[in-house]
Residue, then its C-alpha position, 0 to 999 in steps of 0.5 A: x072459562x072467564x066469566x066477564x063477556x069481551x065487549x067486542x063480542x057480545x051480540x046482545x041488543x040492548x035498551x036504554x031504561x029509566x026510573x022514576x028518580x031519571x037513573x039510567x040504566x040499559x037492559x037487554x031488549x028481549x027482557x022484560x023491564x024490571x019494576x019500576x023502569x021504562x023504556x028510554x027510547x034508545x035500542x043498540x049495541x051495549x056501546x051505543x047505548x052507554x054513550x047514549x046514557x053519557x051524553x044525557x045523564x048529565x046530573x046523577x042525582x036521584x030525581x028526588x034530590x034535585x027537586x028538594x034542594x031546588x025547593x032550598x034556593x032561595 
């Protein structure tokens, strides 16, 4: 049996989670968020959650780096 799960057969409900660096991930809704991550307000199947992340996560740099670079600008 293959270890990877066919996305079309995945009935898991996911939520989008966000950390303090404004980095996004998905997490099963039936599990507690990992330490340091909070709900981002989107729940659905894997594709729906990943599409949401693609829409909102337009700058992949961590928040701390973005702030540092903003301060260095003249």
